[in-house]
C-alpha positions in Angstrom: -14.1 134.2 72.1 -17.0 131.5 73.7 -16.5 130.0 77.6 -15.3 126.5 77.4 -15.2 123.6 79.8 -11.9 122.8 80.9 -12.1 120.4 83.6 -14.9 118.0 85.1 -15.3 116.9 88.5 -18.2 115.3 89.4 -21.2 118.1 89.8 -17.9 121.4 89.3 -17.3 122.5 86.2 -14.4 125.1 85.6 -13.7 127.2 83.0 -10.6 128.9 82.0 -10.0 133.0 81.6 -13.7 133.7 81.4 -14.2 137.2 81.9 -18.4 137.6 81.3 -19.4 135.2 84.3 -20.9 136.8 87.3 -21.0 135.6 91.0 -23.9 133.4 91.6 -25.1 133.6 88.0 -27.1 130.9 86.3 -25.2 129.2 83.4 -26.1 126.4 80.9 -23.1 124.1 80.5 -22.4 121.8 77.6 -24.5 121.2 74.1 -27.4 119.8 76.3 -27.5 123.0 78.0 -27.8 121.2 81.9 -28.6 124.2 84.4 -25.4 125.1 86.2 -24.5 128.0 88.7 -21.4 130.1 89.5 -19.8 129.4 92.7 -16.4 131.0 92.5 -14.8 133.6 90.4 -10.7 134.3 90.3 -8.8 136.1 87.7 -7.9 132.9 86.2 -10.7 130.3 86.2 -14.2 130.0 86.6 -16.0 127.5 89.0 -19.4 126.6 88.3 -21.8 123.7 90.0 -24.1 122.1 88.2 -27.5 120.8 89.3 -28.0 117.6 86.6 -25.5 114.6 86.1 -22.9 115.3 84.2 -22.1 111.9 82.4 -21.0 112.3 78.6 -20.0 115.8 79.2 -16.5 116.6 77.8 -13.5 119.5 78.3 -14.2 121.6 74.8 -18.0 122.2 74.9 -19.3 125.4 75.6 -20.9 127.6 78.6 -23.3 130.0 78.2 -24.0 133.5 80.4 -27.4 134.5 81.2 -26.5 136.8 83.1 -29.2 136.0 86.0 -29.0 134.4 89.2 -30.6 131.3 89.8 -34.4 131.9 90.4 -37.5 130.2 91.2 -40.3 131.2 89.0 -43.8 132.1 91.0 -47.2 132.2 89.9 -50.3 130.1 90.3 -50.0 126.3 89.6 -47.3 125.9 92.4 -49.6 124.2 94.6 -50.8 121.0 94.1 -47.6 120.4 92.1 -44.3 118.4 93.0 -41.0 119.7 91.9 -37.3 118.4 91.9 -34.7 120.7 93.6 -34.1 123.5 90.9 -38.0 123.8 90.2 -38.8 121.4 87.5 -42.0 119.8 87.0 -41.7 116.2 87.8 -45.3 115.1 87.1 -45.1 117.0 83.7 -41.1 115.7 83.2 -42.6 112.2 83.8 -45.3 112.6 81.1 -43.0 113.5 77.9 -39.6 112.0 79.4 -40.5 108.7 81.5 -39.5 107.5 84.8 -36.0 109.0 84.5 -34.8 112.7 84.6 -33.5 113.6 80.8 -29.9 115.4 81.0 -30.8 119.0 79.9 -34.7 118.6 80.3 -36.0 122.2 80.1 -39.9 122.3 81.1 -41.2 125.8 82.4 -41.9 125.1 85.9 -45.7 126.2 85.7 -48.2 125.4 83.4 -48.1 127.4 80.7 -51.5 126.3 78.9 -53.5 126.2 82.1 -55.9 128.8 82.7 -57.3 131.0 85.6 -60.2 133.0 86.5 -58.3 136.4 87.1 -60.2 139.5 88.7 -57.9 142.8 88.3 -57.6 144.8 91.6 -56.2 147.7 90.5 -57.5 150.6 88.3 -55.8 153.1 85.7 -54.3 155.7 87.2 -53.4 154.0 90.4 -49.8 153.7 92.1 -48.3 150.5 92.5 -45.7 149.6 94.8 -43.6 146.8 95.2 -45.4 144.0 96.8 -48.7 145.1 96.5 -51.9 143.0 94.9 -52.8 143.9 91.3 -54.5 140.6 90.3 -56.0 137.3 92.4 -57.7 133.8 91.2 -58.6 131.0 92.9 -55.4 128.5 92.4 -57.1 125.8 94.8 -60.5 125.1 96.4 -58.4 126.5 99.5 -56.0 129.2 98.3 -56.9 132.7 96.6 -53.5 133.0 94.3 -52.5 136.9 95.1 -50.4 138.5 92.2 -47.9 140.8 93.7 -45.8 143.6 92.3 -42.1 142.0 92.2 -39.4 143.8 95.0 -36.9 143.5 92.3 -39.0 146.5 90.7 -37.7 148.8 93.3 -40.0 152.0 92.7 -43.1 150.4 91.2 -44.9 152.7 89.4 -48.5 154.0 87.6 -50.8 151.7 86.0 -51.7 152.4 82.7 -53.4 149.3 81.2 -55.4 146.8 82.9 -57.1 143.9 81.0 -60.7 142.9 81.7 -61.3 140.5 84.1 -61.6 136.8 82.5 -59.7 133.2 81.9 -55.8 134.2 81.2 -52.4 131.9 81.3 -49.6 132.8 83.7 -47.6 134.1 81.1 -50.4 136.6 79.6 -50.2 140.2 80.5 -52.9 141.3 83.0 -51.2 144.7 83.8 -49.0 147.5 82.3 -47.3 150.0 84.4 -44.9 152.3 83.9 -42.1 153.9 86.4 -40.5 157.4 87.0 -38.3 156.4 83.7 -40.9 156.2 81.6 -40.4 152.9 81.1 -43.1 150.2 80.4 -43.3 146.9 82.5 -45.9 144.5 81.4 -47.0 142.6 84.6 -48.2 138.4 84.1 -49.8 136.4 86.8 -46.6 135.1 87.5 -42.9 136.5 88.6 -38.9 135.4 89.2 -37.2 135.6 92.2 -33.3 134.1 92.9 -33.6 131.5 95.2 -30.9 132.7 97.7 -32.1 136.1 98.4 -34.6 136.5 100.8 -37.6 138.3 99.8 -38.1 141.5 101.7 -40.9 142.8 104.4 -41.9 146.0 106.0 -41.3 144.7 109.4 -40.8 141.6 111.3 -43.0 141.0 113.8 -43.0 139.8 117.4 -44.0 136.1 117.8 -47.0 135.8 119.6 -49.0 133.2 118.3 -48.7 129.1 118.7 -48.6 126.5 115.5 -51.2 124.5 116.8 -50.9 120.8 115.7 -53.1 119.0 117.2 -50.0 116.7 118.6 -50.3 116.9 122.5 -46.3 117.2 123.3 -45.8 119.9 121.2 -48.6 122.0 121.7 -48.5 121.7 125.5 -45.0 120.6 126.7 -42.7 122.0 123.5 -44.6 124.2 122.1 -43.4 126.2 118.6 -44.8 129.6 117.2 -46.0 131.1 114.0 -42.9 132.6 112.6 -40.6 130.2 114.7 -38.2 127.6 113.8 -38.0 124.1 115.4 -35.5 120.8 114.7 -36.6 117.4 114.9 -33.4 115.2 115.2 -33.6 111.3 115.5 -31.6 107.9 114.1 -33.0 106.0 111.4 -36.6 105.0 112.4 -37.5 107.2 115.2 -40.4 108.9 113.1 -38.6 111.9 111.8 -40.7 111.8 108.7 -44.4 110.0 110.0 -43.8 113.3 113.2 -43.6 115.7 109.8 -46.8 114.3 108.5 -48.6 114.6 111.1 -47.6 118.3 111.6 -48.4 118.7 108.0 -51.8 117.3 108.1 -52.9 118.8 111.4 -51.5 122.1 112.0 -53.0 125.3 111.3 -50.8 126.2 108.7 -52.7 127.5 105.5 -50.2 126.4 103.2 -47.2 123.1 103.3 -43.8 123.0 101.5 -42.8 120.1 102.1 -38.9 119.3 100.9 -38.0 115.8 100.5 -34.1 116.5 100.4 -31.3 113.7 99.9 -34.1 111.1 101.5 -34.2 107.5 100.0 -35.9 107.2 96.7 -38.9 104.5 98.2 -39.5 106.7 101.0 -40.1 109.9 98.7 -42.6 107.5 96.5 -43.9 106.5 99.7 -44.6 110.2 100.5 -45.7 111.3 97.4 -48.1 108.8 96.9 -49.6 109.4 101.1 -49.5 113.2 100.3 -51.7 112.6 97.2 -54.5 110.4 99.2 -54.7 112.2 102.6 -57.8 114.1 102.7 -57.4 117.7 104.9 -59.2 117.8 107.8 -60.3 121.2 108.1 -62.1 121.5 104.5 -62.4 118.0 103.6 -60.7 118.1 100.5 -57.4 116.8 99.2 -54.1 118.0 101.6 -52.4 118.9 98.0 -54.7 121.5 97.9 -52.5 123.5 100.4 -49.2 121.8 99.6 -46.2 121.6 97.1 -43.7 118.8 97.3 -40.0 119.1 96.6 -38.6 116.1 96.0 -35.1 115.2 95.4 -33.9 111.7 96.5 -30.4 110.3 97.7 -29.7 109.8 93.9 -30.4 113.0 92.2 -27.3 115.5 91.7 -26.3 116.9 94.9 -25.6 120.1 94.0 -29.7 120.2 93.4 -30.1 119.0 96.6 -28.1 121.9 97.9 -30.4 124.1 96.2 -33.7 122.4 97.0 -34.0 124.1 100.4 -33.7 127.3 98.6 -36.3 126.7 96.4 -38.6 125.4 98.7 -38.1 128.8 101.5 -38.7 131.2 98.7 -42.1 129.5 97.6 -43.0 129.8 101.2 -41.8 133.7 101.2 -43.8 134.3 98.5 -47.3 132.8 99.8 -46.3 134.5 103.1 -46.2 137.6 101.1 -49.7 137.1 99.9 -50.6 137.2 103.5 -50.4 133.3 104.5 -49.2 131.7 107.4 -46.8 128.6 105.7 -45.0 126.0 107.4 -41.6 124.3 105.7 -41.0 120.6 106.4 -37.4 120.0 105.5 -36.4 116.3 105.6 -33.6 116.7 106.0 -31.1 119.1 106.6 -28.4 116.4 107.7 -28.3 115.1 103.9 -28.6 118.9 102.7 -25.5 119.3 104.5 -23.8 115.8 103.6 -23.9 117.5 99.8 -22.6 120.6 100.8 -19.6 118.4 102.3 -19.1 116.5 98.6 -19.1 120.1 96.8 -16.6 121.3 99.2 -14.1 118.7 98.9 -14.5 118.3 95.0 -13.5 122.0 95.6 -10.7 121.3 97.6 -11.6 123.8 100.5 -10.0 123.0 103.8 -12.6 120.7 106.1 -13.7 121.5 109.4 -14.9 119.6 111.8 -16.6 115.7 110.3 -15.2 117.1 106.8 -18.0 119.3 106.6 -17.2 123.1 105.6 -16.0 125.6 108.0 -19.3 127.9 106.6 -22.0 125.0 107.4 -23.1 127.3 110.6 -23.3 130.4 108.2 -25.4 128.8 105.6 -27.7 126.5 108.2 -28.6 130.2 110.1 -29.3 131.9 106.5 -31.9 129.0 106.1 -33.7 129.7 109.7 -33.3 132.9 109.8 -35.6 133.3 106.8 -38.5 132.1 109.5 -40.8 134.5 110.9 -43.7 136.3 111.5 -43.9 139.6 108.9 -46.0 142.6 108.2 -45.5 142.3 104.3 -45.2 145.3 101.7 -48.8 145.0 101.0 -49.4 145.6 104.6 -51.1 142.1 105.3 -49.4 139.8 107.9 -48.0 136.1 107.0 -45.6 133.8 108.3 -42.9 131.1 107.3 -42.5 128.6 110.2 -39.4 126.2 109.5 -39.4 122.5 110.9 -36.5 121.0 109.9 -35.3 117.0 110.2 -31.9 116.3 111.6 -30.1 112.5 110.9 -27.4 111.9 112.8 -25.4 109.1 112.4 -25.9 106.8 114.7 -28.5 108.9 116.9 -25.1 111.1 117.7 -26.5 114.9 119.0 -22.9 115.6 119.4 -22.4 115.7 115.4 -21.8 119.2 114.0 -25.4 119.4 112.3 -27.1 118.6 115.2 -25.1 121.1 117.2 -25.2 124.0 114.7 -28.7 123.4 114.3 -29.4 124.1 118.1 -27.6 127.2 117.7 -30.3 129.0 115.3 -33.5 126.7 116.5 -35.8 127.9 119.4 -37.4 124.5 119.4 -35.6 121.2 119.6 -37.8 117.9 119.4 -35.3 115.3 120.3 -36.7 111.5 118.9 -35.6 108.9 121.1 -34.8 105.4 119.9 -35.8 103.7 122.6 -39.6 105.4 122.6 -39.8 104.7 119.1 -38.5 100.7 119.6 -41.3 100.5 122.3 -44.0 101.7 120.3 -44.4 105.1 121.9 -45.4 107.9 119.5 -44.4 111.0 118.7 -40.8 109.4 119.9 -40.1 113.0 121.6 -38.2 112.6 124.5 -39.0 115.1 127.2 -36.2 115.0 129.3 -33.6 116.2 126.2 -36.4 118.5 124.1 -36.9 122.2 124.7 -39.1 125.0 123.8 -37.9 128.9 124.2 -41.6 130.0 122.9 -43.3 129.7 126.5 -43.1 133.8 127.2 -43.6 134.6 123.5 -46.8 132.7 124.0 -47.7 133.2 127.4 -50.4 136.1 126.3 -52.1 133.9 123.9 -52.6 130.9 126.5 -54.2 132.7 129.2 -56.3 134.6 127.2 -57.0 131.9 124.5 -56.6 128.6 126.5 -57.1 129.4 130.2 -54.7 131.0 132.6 -53.6 128.0 134.4 -52.4 126.2 131.1 -48.9 127.1 131.6 -48.8 126.6 135.4 -50.4 123.4 135.0 -48.3 122.6 132.0 -44.8 123.1 134.2 -46.1 120.9 137.0 -46.4 118.4 134.4 -43.2 118.6 133.6 -42.1 118.6 137.0 -43.7 115.4 137.4 -42.0 113.9 134.9 -38.6 115.5 136.0 -39.0 113.9 139.5 -39.3 110.3 137.7 -36.8 110.7 135.9 -34.9 111.2 139.0 -36.5 108.2 140.9 -35.6 105.6 138.4 -32.2 105.9 139.0 -33.1 104.7 142.6 -35.8 101.8 141.1 -33.0 100.3 139.0 -30.3 100.0 141.7 -33.0 98.9 144.6 -36.3 98.1 143.0 -39.7 100.4 143.1 -41.0 98.0 146.2 -38.9 100.0 148.7 -39.8 103.4 147.5 -41.7 105.7 150.0 -46.0 105.5 148.9 -45.6 109.6 148.0 -42.7 108.5 145.4 -44.7 105.7 144.3 -47.2 108.4 143.4 -45.2 110.1 141.6 -43.9 107.2 139.4 -47.6 106.1 139.0 -48.5 109.8 137.9 -45.6 110.3 135.6 -46.9 106.7 133.6 -50.5 108.2 133.3 -49.0 111.5 131.9 -46.7 109.1 129.4 -49.0 106.7 128.3 -52.3 108.8 128.7 -51.1 112.0 127.5 -47.8 112.2 125.4 -48.4 109.1 123.7 -50.8 109.5 120.9 -52.5 107.3 118.4 -52.3 108.8 115.0 -55.4 106.1 113.7 -57.9 106.9 116.0 -60.4 109.3 115.5 -60.8 111.3 118.9 -56.8 110.7 119.4 -55.3 111.6 116.3 -55.7 115.4 116.7 -56.4 116.8 120.5 -58.1 120.5 120.7 -56.0 123.1 123.2 -59.1 122.9 125.5 -59.0 119.2 125.8 -55.6 118.9 126.3 -56.2 121.8 128.9 -58.6 119.4 130.7 -56.4 116.1 130.1 -53.5 117.7 132.1 -55.8 119.2 134.2 -58.1 116.5 135.8 -54.1 114.2 136.2 -52.8 117.3 138.7 -56.1 117.1 140.6 -56.0 113.6 140.9 -52.3 113.8 142.2 -53.0 116.8 144.4 -55.8 114.7 146.2 -54.1 111.7 146.0 -51.6 113.5 148.1 -53.9 114.4 150.6 -54.8 110.7 151.4 -51.2 109.6 151.8 -50.5 112.4 154.0 -53.7 110.7 156.0 -51.4 107.5 156.2 -53.6 105.6 153.6 -51.7 103.5 151.6 -50.5 104.0 148.1 -51.9 100.5 147.1 -55.2 101.7 147.9 -55.0 104.3 145.3 -53.9 101.6 142.7 -56.8 99.3 143.6 -59.3 102.1 143.2 -58.7 101.6 138.9 -58.6 106.1 138.6 -55.0 105.6 137.2 -56.2 103.5 134.3 -59.3 105.5 133.8 -57.1 108.9 133.5 -54.6 106.7 130.8 -57.8 106.2 128.9 -59.1 109.8 129.0 -57.9 110.4 125.6 -60.3 107.3 124.0 -63.1 108.2 126.3 -63.8 111.4 126.0 -64.4 113.1 122.2 -62.6 116.4 121.0 -66.3 117.9 121.0 -67.5 116.5 124.7 -65.5 118.5 127.0 -68.1 118.5 129.6 -67.6 114.4 130.3 -64.6 115.6 132.1 -67.1 116.5 135.2 -68.1 113.3 136.1 -64.4 112.6 136.6 -64.2 115.1 138.9 -67.2 113.5 140.6 -65.6 110.1 140.8 -62.4 111.6 142.1 -64.5 113.6 144.6 -66.3 110.6 145.9 -63.3 108.4 146.3 -61.5 111.3 148.2 -64.4 111.6 150.8 -65.3 108.0 151.0 -61.8 107.0 152.1 -61.3 110.1 154.3 -64.2 109.5 156.0 -63.1 105.6 156.1 
């Protein structure tokens, strides 16, 4: 007896008395065979969430079992592509179906006709273990694709046959292996992997290297490590997407997975158009050569939105296993949580805080815990860094998604509405943000940047904290009544805010700043501050410091000194020393 639809409630389908379905199994629903996934089974009924619109579906239509979980197809052709939440290629679909996705559209995730120049890296008689590489091909000018034996073949096998080097399509067999049961397995350029299952690794390594972004407030004040996790919470218009764009363009990750999860259609269109035009500053080639985009807009089915971040993290883990460092930009996890809430409501589950399901924290942790710096099964080192945007309604950081996200990330870049409206970008509030990666990265900073880097950074943070306390007094009684040493703190903090923390994405020397220049910038600010304290201790009025013009000059360092001409800082030290000598001797 075939299984038939009993009831339809939005994306939720129920089937009565079905005995042959498995949990998390992918199924096809209705005459158009739209994709669904089994999410609940009991003795009387099976519940399925559908990843497409159920418009036109009716009770009595058949439901087909596949016997396999919802999986992503992994192989060459992922980079430079744009997928929806369940890895259907949107550009290929647009060619055949127009601007709107047809119901039951079934287009392969990877181009089946494109050929790749394949080099076989094993020989007959070799033992091939799970995760080991058996072929390579150039996927883009930047990324060499490495075809690995799927970890689903747990025991591996002996290579029995190899094809000659040459051009092959993704479904062409290039290697044949025989397992311990004398069963032959044909290996192509691609494999499938269940999106809700983390790919295995040999060992999780300790985090020790920063993800260098070129954004000063991140690299110096609130760093993130390769293999780390970060959240970017902020209200509407505070610059979450813009910050992620900057990280995607300038960070030293080998590749970027950008997940547009439930965002507005016009904003997602702008993202897609801008990414296609961006030039990678590292190579001069198109940025899309190391980027894959997953677009799931707010008007697409909510179940596919829920699946989109799992599709993205599975793709990231696949390239990590090749030995690459991958950064994921999830924009935004709040929209993903809203999809969870809608599906939970239709399932009539008991709601928790603000209507979100009680399992929201565990789902968030399952996502963020897939980040890490790993030794892969093939012996390479790779990492997945997750940077998730959070969109709290009304900029209320006490709402459940933001609060639960803080439990599972070690870096929190809180965007401030007042800073954004004042055109201070990145609008990361230095008083409410934090990073827990300082100790993990200390050896790197000491060896690669300078042993004084973290010490100077701490002094910068202290001055900003002191300014915040003083501003409470200024609001009550004004700045004129403050003693000169406190006026100096406020003016130095202004230099830090305007000259260091604020960054111009359209200036050739300020869009990206090297770690060495960042160190020199904060070092010269602290050098001047320490010398200014000596002048004030010698009863030289604060007004003399302001009239010197050095505060204004330090604020313009970011524009006046190029990244590749650090020696120019010497003249600033000479000017400060000359000024000090002149005033102390006068």
